[in-house]
C-alpha positions as CSV (number, residue, x, y, z in Angstrom):
1,X,-62.5,21.1,9.3
2,X,-61.3,23.7,11.9
3,X,-63.2,26.3,13.9
4,X,-62.7,30.0,12.9
5,X,-60.9,31.9,15.6
6,X,-60.4,35.5,14.6
7,X,-57.6,37.7,15.9
8,X,-59.0,40.2,18.5
9,X,-58.1,43.1,16.2
10,X,-60.3,41.7,13.5
11,X,-63.2,41.1,15.9
12,X,-62.8,44.7,17.1
13,X,-62.9,46.2,13.6
14,X,-66.0,44.1,12.6
15,X,-67.8,45.1,15.9
16,X,-67.1,48.8,15.4
17,X,-68.3,48.6,11.8
18,X,-71.4,46.7,12.8
19,X,-72.2,49.2,15.5
20,X,-71.9,52.0,13.0
21,X,-74.6,50.2,10.8
22,X,-72.4,48.5,8.3
23,X,-71.8,44.8,7.4
24,X,-68.4,43.4,7.9
25,X,-66.7,40.0,7.5
26,X,-63.3,38.4,7.3
27,X,-63.0,37.1,3.8
28,X,-60.9,35.1,1.4
29,X,-57.8,33.1,2.3
30,X,-58.1,33.5,6.0
31,X,-61.6,31.9,6.0
32,X,-60.3,29.1,3.8
33,X,-57.2,28.4,6.0
34,X,-59.2,28.6,9.2
35,X,-61.8,26.0,7.9
36,X,-58.8,23.8,7.0
37,X,-57.3,24.2,10.5
38,X,-54.3,26.1,9.2
39,X,-53.0,29.4,10.7
40,X,-53.8,32.2,8.2
41,X,-50.9,34.6,7.1
42,X,-53.2,37.5,6.6
43,X,-56.7,38.5,7.8
44,X,-58.6,40.6,5.3
45,X,-61.9,42.3,6.1
46,X,-64.6,43.2,3.6
47,X,-67.4,45.7,4.4
48,X,-70.4,47.6,3.1
49,X,-68.8,50.8,4.3
50,X,-67.0,53.0,1.8
51,X,-63.3,53.7,2.4
52,X,-64.1,57.2,3.7
53,X,-66.7,55.8,6.1
54,X,-64.1,53.4,7.4
55,X,-61.7,56.3,7.8
56,X,-64.3,58.2,9.8
57,X,-64.9,55.3,12.2
58,X,-61.3,54.4,13.0
59,X,-58.7,56.9,14.3
60,X,-55.6,55.4,12.6
61,X,-55.8,54.3,9.0
62,X,-53.5,54.1,5.9
63,X,-54.8,54.7,2.4
64,X,-53.3,51.4,1.1
65,X,-55.4,51.4,-2.1
66,X,-58.3,53.8,-1.5
67,X,-59.1,54.1,-5.3
68,X,-59.9,50.3,-5.2
69,X,-61.7,50.5,-1.9
70,X,-58.9,49.4,0.5
71,X,-57.7,51.2,3.6
72,X,-55.5,49.6,6.3
73,X,-56.8,49.9,9.8
74,X,-54.3,50.0,12.6
75,X,-55.7,48.7,15.9
76,X,-54.0,50.5,18.8
77,X,-51.9,48.3,21.1
78,X,-53.9,49.2,24.3
79,X,-57.1,48.0,22.6
80,X,-55.5,44.7,21.8
81,X,-54.2,44.3,25.3
82,X,-57.5,45.2,26.9
83,X,-59.5,42.8,24.7
84,X,-57.0,40.0,25.3
85,X,-57.2,40.6,29.1
86,X,-61.0,40.1,28.9
87,X,-60.7,36.8,27.1
88,X,-61.4,33.5,29.0
89,X,-60.2,30.1,27.9
90,X,-63.3,29.3,25.9
91,X,-63.4,27.3,22.6
92,X,-63.9,30.4,20.7
93,X,-60.7,32.0,22.0
94,X,-58.6,29.0,22.9
95,X,-54.9,29.9,22.7
96,X,-55.4,33.5,21.4
97,X,-53.4,34.9,24.4
98,X,-50.4,32.8,23.4
99,X,-50.4,33.9,19.7
100,X,-48.8,37.1,18.4
101,X,-51.7,39.4,17.6
102,X,-51.7,41.4,14.2
103,X,-52.5,45.1,14.6
104,X,-52.9,46.0,11.0
105,X,-55.8,44.9,8.8
106,X,-56.8,45.6,5.2
107,X,-60.4,46.6,5.1
108,X,-62.0,46.7,1.6
109,X,-65.4,47.9,0.5
110,X,-67.6,45.4,-1.4
111,X,-67.0,46.1,-5.0
112,X,-67.8,45.1,-8.5
113,X,-64.8,45.1,-11.0
114,X,-65.2,46.9,-14.3
115,X,-64.0,45.7,-17.7
116,X,-60.6,44.1,-17.8
117,X,-58.5,45.1,-20.9
118,X,-55.1,43.6,-20.2
119,X,-55.8,40.3,-18.3
120,X,-54.3,42.0,-15.2
121,X,-56.5,44.7,-13.7
122,X,-59.9,46.3,-14.1
123,X,-60.2,49.7,-15.8
124,X,-62.4,50.8,-12.9
125,X,-64.1,49.4,-9.8
126,X,-67.6,50.2,-8.5
127,X,-68.6,49.9,-4.9
128,X,-71.7,47.8,-4.1
129,X,-73.9,47.1,-1.1
130,X,-74.0,43.4,-1.9
131,X,-71.6,40.9,-0.3
132,X,-72.6,38.3,-2.9
133,X,-71.6,40.6,-5.7
134,X,-68.2,41.1,-4.0
135,X,-67.7,37.4,-3.6
136,X,-68.7,36.8,-7.2
137,X,-65.6,38.6,-8.5
138,X,-63.1,36.4,-6.6
139,X,-61.1,33.7,-8.2
140,X,-61.8,30.3,-6.7
141,X,-64.7,29.0,-4.6
142,X,-62.4,28.2,-1.7
143,X,-61.4,31.8,-1.6
144,X,-64.9,33.2,-2.0
145,X,-66.2,32.7,1.5
146,X,-66.8,35.3,4.3
147,X,-67.3,34.9,8.0
148,X,-68.4,36.8,11.1
149,X,-69.4,35.5,14.5
150,X,-73.1,36.4,14.1
151,X,-73.7,34.8,10.7
152,X,-71.1,32.2,10.5
153,X,-69.6,31.2,7.2
154,X,-71.2,32.8,4.1
155,X,-70.6,30.3,1.3
156,X,-72.5,31.3,-1.9
157,X,-70.5,29.2,-4.4
158,X,-69.8,26.0,-2.6
159,X,-66.4,26.6,-1.3
160,X,-66.8,24.4,1.8
161,X,-67.8,21.5,-0.5
162,X,-64.8,22.0,-2.6
163,X,-62.6,22.1,0.4
164,X,-64.0,18.8,1.6
165,X,-63.6,17.3,-1.8
166,X,-60.1,18.8,-2.4
167,X,-61.0,20.7,-5.6
168,X,-59.8,24.0,-7.0
169,X,-62.8,25.4,-9.0
170,X,-63.3,28.9,-10.4
171,X,-66.2,31.1,-9.2
172,X,-68.7,31.2,-12.1
173,X,-67.3,30.7,-15.6
174,X,-63.6,29.9,-15.5
175,X,-62.8,31.7,-18.8
176,X,-64.2,34.9,-17.4
177,X,-62.1,34.7,-14.3
178,X,-59.0,34.1,-16.3
179,X,-59.8,36.8,-18.7
180,X,-60.0,39.2,-15.8
181,X,-56.6,38.2,-14.4
182,X,-54.4,35.7,-16.2
183,X,-52.2,35.2,-13.2
184,X,-55.1,33.1,-11.7
185,X,-54.2,30.4,-14.2
186,X,-50.9,29.9,-12.4
187,X,-52.5,30.5,-9.0
188,X,-54.8,27.5,-9.6
189,X,-51.8,25.2,-9.8
190,X,-50.1,27.0,-6.9
191,X,-53.1,26.4,-4.7
192,X,-53.4,22.8,-5.8
193,X,-49.7,22.3,-4.9
194,X,-50.0,24.0,-1.5
195,X,-53.2,22.2,-0.5
196,X,-52.7,18.9,-2.3
197,X,-56.0,19.4,-4.2
198,X,-57.0,18.5,-7.8
199,X,-58.1,21.1,-10.3
200,X,-61.7,21.0,-11.6
201,X,-61.9,19.8,-15.2
202,X,-63.8,22.8,-16.5
203,X,-61.2,25.0,-14.8
204,X,-58.4,22.9,-16.3
205,X,-59.8,23.3,-19.9
206,X,-60.0,27.1,-19.5
207,X,-56.5,27.2,-18.1
208,X,-55.1,25.3,-21.1
209,X,-57.0,27.5,-23.5
210,X,-55.9,30.7,-22.0
211,X,-52.4,29.9,-20.8
212,X,-51.1,32.3,-23.5
213,X,-52.4,35.2,-21.6
214,X,-49.7,34.7,-18.9
215,X,-47.4,36.5,-21.2
216,X,-49.2,39.7,-20.3
217,X,-48.3,39.2,-16.6
218,X,-45.2,40.8,-15.1
219,X,-42.2,38.7,-14.2
220,X,-42.4,39.7,-10.5
221,X,-46.0,38.4,-10.2
222,X,-45.1,35.2,-12.0
223,X,-42.2,34.6,-9.8
224,X,-44.2,35.0,-6.5
225,X,-46.6,32.3,-7.7
226,X,-43.9,30.0,-9.1
227,X,-41.9,30.3,-5.9
228,X,-44.9,29.4,-3.7
229,X,-45.6,26.4,-6.1
230,X,-42.1,24.9,-6.0
231,X,-41.7,25.5,-2.2
232,X,-45.1,23.8,-1.5
233,X,-45.6,20.3,-0.2
234,X,-46.2,19.1,-3.8
235,X,-43.7,20.7,-6.1
236,X,-44.3,17.8,-8.5
237,X,-47.5,19.8,-9.5
238,X,-45.1,21.8,-11.8
239,X,-45.8,18.9,-14.1
240,X,-49.5,19.9,-14.2
241,X,-48.3,23.4,-15.2
242,X,-46.3,21.8,-18.0
243,X,-49.2,19.6,-19.2
244,X,-51.6,22.6,-19.3
245,X,-49.1,24.7,-21.3
246,X,-48.3,27.1,-18.5
247,X,-44.5,26.5,-18.4
248,X,-44.3,27.0,-22.1
249,X,-45.0,30.6,-21.3
250,X,-43.3,31.2,-18.0
251,X,-40.4,28.6,-18.0
252,X,-40.0,27.1,-21.5
253,X,-36.6,25.5,-20.4
254,X,-38.7,23.2,-18.2
255,X,-40.6,22.0,-21.3
256,X,-37.3,21.1,-23.0
257,X,-36.3,19.1,-19.8
258,X,-39.6,17.2,-19.8
259,X,-39.0,16.3,-23.5
260,X,-35.4,15.2,-23.1
261,X,-34.8,11.4,-22.6
262,X,-31.7,10.1,-20.7
263,X,-30.7,6.8,-22.2
264,X,-27.8,6.3,-19.7
265,X,-27.3,3.6,-17.0
266,X,-27.4,6.3,-14.3
267,X,-31.0,7.4,-15.2
268,X,-34.5,6.0,-15.4
269,X,-36.5,9.2,-16.3
270,X,-36.5,12.2,-18.6
271,X,-34.5,15.2,-17.4
272,X,-37.8,16.8,-16.3
273,X,-39.2,13.8,-14.4
274,X,-35.8,13.4,-12.7
275,X,-35.9,17.1,-11.7
276,X,-39.3,16.8,-10.2
277,X,-38.1,13.9,-8.0
278,X,-35.1,15.9,-6.9
279,X,-37.3,18.8,-5.9
280,X,-39.4,16.4,-3.8
281,X,-36.3,15.2,-2.0
282,X,-35.0,18.6,-0.8
283,X,-36.5,20.7,2.0
284,X,-39.0,23.5,1.0
285,X,-36.4,26.1,1.0
286,X,-36.4,28.6,-1.9
287,X,-32.7,28.3,-2.8
288,X,-32.8,24.5,-2.5
289,X,-35.9,24.1,-4.5
290,X,-34.7,26.5,-7.3
291,X,-31.3,24.7,-7.3
292,X,-33.2,21.3,-7.7
293,X,-35.3,22.8,-10.4
294,X,-32.4,24.1,-12.4
295,X,-29.5,21.7,-11.6
296,X,-30.0,19.9,-14.9
297,X,-31.4,22.8,-17.0
298,X,-28.7,22.7,-19.5
299,X,-28.9,19.0,-20.2
300,X,-31.2,19.3,-23.2
301,X,-28.5,21.6,-24.9
302,X,-25.6,19.5,-23.9
303,X,-27.0,16.1,-24.9
304,X,-24.9,13.8,-27.2
305,X,-25.4,10.2,-28.0
306,X,-22.4,7.8,-28.5
307,X,-22.2,4.9,-31.0
308,X,-23.7,2.6,-28.4
309,X,-26.8,4.7,-28.0
310,X,-25.8,6.0,-24.6
311,X,-26.7,9.6,-23.9
312,X,-24.1,12.0,-22.3
313,X,-24.4,15.6,-21.0
314,X,-20.9,16.8,-20.9
315,X,-20.4,20.3,-19.5
316,X,-24.0,20.6,-18.3
317,X,-23.2,22.0,-14.8
318,X,-21.1,24.9,-16.3
319,X,-23.6,25.7,-19.0
320,X,-26.5,25.2,-16.5
321,X,-25.0,27.8,-14.1
322,X,-25.1,30.4,-16.9
323,X,-28.7,29.4,-17.9
324,X,-29.8,29.4,-14.3
325,X,-28.5,32.9,-13.8
326,X,-30.4,34.1,-16.9
327,X,-33.6,32.5,-15.8
328,X,-33.5,33.7,-12.2
329,X,-32.7,37.2,-13.4
330,X,-35.6,37.0,-15.8
331,X,-37.8,36.1,-12.9
332,X,-36.5,39.1,-11.0
333,X,-35.2,37.0,-8.0
334,X,-33.0,38.8,-5.5
335,X,-29.2,38.7,-5.9
336,X,-28.5,36.4,-2.9
337,X,-30.9,33.8,-4.2
338,X,-29.4,34.0,-7.7
339,X,-25.9,33.7,-6.4
340,X,-26.5,30.8,-4.0
341,X,-28.6,28.9,-6.5
342,X,-26.2,29.3,-9.4
343,X,-23.3,28.1,-7.1
344,X,-25.2,24.9,-6.3
345,X,-26.1,24.4,-10.0
346,X,-22.4,24.7,-10.9
347,X,-21.1,22.3,-8.4
348,X,-24.1,19.8,-8.0
349,X,-22.4,17.1,-10.0
350,X,-19.0,17.3,-8.3
351,X,-17.5,14.1,-6.8
352,X,-14.1,13.1,-5.4
353,X,-11.7,10.8,-7.2
354,X,-9.6,8.5,-5.0
355,X,-6.5,10.6,-5.5
356,X,-5.4,12.8,-2.5
357,X,-9.0,13.2,-1.4
358,X,-8.2,15.5,1.5
359,X,-6.5,18.1,-0.7
360,X,-9.0,17.8,-3.5
361,X,-11.9,18.3,-1.1
362,X,-10.4,21.3,0.6
363,X,-9.8,23.0,-2.8
364,X,-13.4,22.1,-3.7
365,X,-14.6,23.6,-0.5
366,X,-12.7,26.8,-1.3
367,X,-14.5,27.1,-4.6
368,X,-18.0,26.0,-3.2
369,X,-17.7,28.1,0.0
370,X,-17.6,26.4,3.4
371,X,-21.1,27.7,4.3
372,X,-22.6,26.1,1.2
373,X,-21.5,22.5,1.8
374,X,-24.6,21.3,3.6
375,X,-26.8,22.7,0.9
376,X,-24.5,21.0,-1.7
377,X,-24.9,17.6,0.1
378,X,-28.6,18.1,0.2
379,X,-28.8,18.6,-3.5
380,X,-26.3,15.9,-4.2
381,X,-28.2,13.3,-2.2
382,X,-31.5,14.2,-3.8
383,X,-29.9,14.1,-7.2
384,X,-28.6,10.5,-6.5
385,X,-32.0,9.5,-5.0
386,X,-33.7,10.5,-8.3
387,X,-31.4,8.3,-10.4
388,X,-31.3,4.6,-11.2
389,X,-29.7,2.0,-8.9
390,X,-26.6,1.9,-11.1
391,X,-23.5,2.4,-8.8
392,X,-26.0,3.7,-6.1
393,X,-24.0,2.4,-3.2
394,X,-20.8,3.9,-4.5
395,X,-22.5,7.3,-5.0
396,X,-23.9,7.2,-1.5
397,X,-20.5,6.2,0.0
398,X,-18.8,9.0,-1.9
399,X,-21.2,11.5,-0.3
400,X,-20.4,10.1,3.2
401,X,-16.7,10.4,2.5
402,X,-17.2,14.1,1.7
403,X,-19.3,14.6,4.9
404,X,-16.5,13.0,7.0
405,X,-13.9,15.2,5.3
406,X,-16.1,18.3,6.0
407,X,-16.4,17.3,9.7
408,X,-12.6,17.0,9.9
409,X,-12.2,20.5,8.3
410,X,-14.5,22.0,10.9
411,X,-13.3,20.0,13.9
412,X,-9.7,20.8,13.1
413,X,-10.4,24.4,12.0
414,X,-8.5,23.7,8.8
415,X,-7.6,26.6,6.5
416,X,-9.8,26.9,3.4
417,X,-9.4,30.5,2.4
418,X,-6.7,33.2,2.5
419,X,-8.3,34.9,5.5
420,X,-7.8,31.6,7.4
421,X,-4.0,31.7,7.0
422,X,-2.0,32.1,10.2
423,X,-0.3,35.1,8.7
424,X,-1.6,38.0,6.7
425,X,-0.6,41.1,4.8
426,X,0.7,42.8,7.9
427,X,3.1,40.0,8.6
428,X,4.4,40.0,5.0
429,X,5.0,43.8,5.2
430,X,7.2,43.2,8.4
431,X,9.1,40.7,6.4
432,X,9.9,43.3,3.8
433,X,7.2,42.8,1.2
434,X,5.2,45.7,-0.3
435,X,1.4,45.7,-0.7
436,X,0.3,44.8,-4.2
437,X,0.3,41.9,-6.7
438,X,3.4,40.2,-5.5
439,X,1.9,40.0,-1.9
440,X,-1.3,38.6,-3.3
441,X,0.7,35.9,-5.2
442,X,2.6,35.0,-2.0
443,X,-0.6,34.6,0.0
444,X,-2.1,32.4,-2.7
445,X,1.1,30.3,-2.7
446,X,0.8,29.8,1.0
447,X,-2.9,28.9,0.8
448,X,-2.0,26.3,-1.9
449,X,0.6,24.8,0.4
450,X,-1.7,24.8,3.4
451,X,-4.6,23.2,1.4
452,X,-2.2,20.4,0.5
453,X,-0.8,20.1,4.0
454,X,-3.1,21.7,6.7
455,X,-0.5,21.3,9.5
456,X,1.6,23.9,7.8
457,X,-0.8,26.6,8.9
458,X,1.2,27.8,11.8
459,X,2.7,31.3,11.9
460,X,6.3,30.3,12.5
461,X,6.2,27.7,9.7
462,X,4.6,30.1,7.2
463,X,7.1,32.9,8.0
464,X,9.9,30.4,7.4
465,X,8.4,29.5,3.9
466,X,8.1,33.2,3.0
467,X,11.7,33.9,4.1
468,X,12.9,31.0,1.9
469,X,11.1,32.4,-1.1
470,X,12.3,35.9,-0.6
471,X,16.0,34.9,-0.6
């Protein structure tokens, strides 16, 4: 377990609040991550001071959520610089000078949440003078710890023990915490995936019983948690979400995948189990993990079984691309992620035949996009690694052939798109053509010729080809 080293801005805020007669601590995820020896992303501060008292103490603040007790305190740059200059290379400040120092900190008054009516937010909040009351309303024990240098870690609910034992456990009664905010049900799996922890049994039972309340949560909030889950070090924890009934609400297509067998020489697992293995075999990049998650999403709907009992999934990449687009739109993902993911879903199963591989590959690369090829090979390799040993060497060799063809395209700067042609619209106008549909057809004709024979992509040769067609 690591030592807690606060940013100098957080130390400054806590000291100022203490000198004004108020309690103040860093709280929540930053305490958890610090104890685990991880670098926190955010440093939140909790205090007995009201928002308006905080605003009186600090010169620069932003009313981030003042009705819920939160203001953002901006620590001025000269204060950070002065405090950093004072630091010595002690255990307590080791390396602080070499780390970029945050200057904005959310400071929230101790509070007690009122009644929850929609499994999302309290109807009202009440400020309190008790740190324990504030910690009591938090989701999991590992997130319900506070710290300052004078008192050390304040751990009322056994968060340190759960960190040591690798357990995700709700503060107090699990069903109460999930009634307050149903998103916590998905957050439990997300934290388990990020930290490699197990979920406490009482917490699991409440998650299963209350999973239906996830339907009250916005797609945007669901997406944030799902993305963090699948881009974690343990994306296979999505299976836990399935077993607890969570995906039935947030991603029912995954349930279909988990329940679809693949009686086929190429496969050993259900579509869902295969998908989990593919996810584990690609880097923790959002596009790659969503592509892995959805690459076979249409297989349950495309499944047929022949007279020998062998399952087939004809057309699943094309149908999968459409399904993936609908799912990603439903989850409110950004346009770039949707476009790149759907492109990989569409082409994930592509392989070359032995006929004129160079031409076929260049045409494939034109459709896929040159910049997407490395992502394609990452998905393709992971897909193969999640299959049976049937024709495994041939599959791996085919990927290597494509990698070599790609290297040739790059090394020789081969033409893949119309913009790569050695001549363009201006040259065609000089040859007597008018802008419009016919010019577009001519350029496409030239591209087809060059894709077949790359050496033709020379200005003089292409001009001669155009002249011969204009006669």
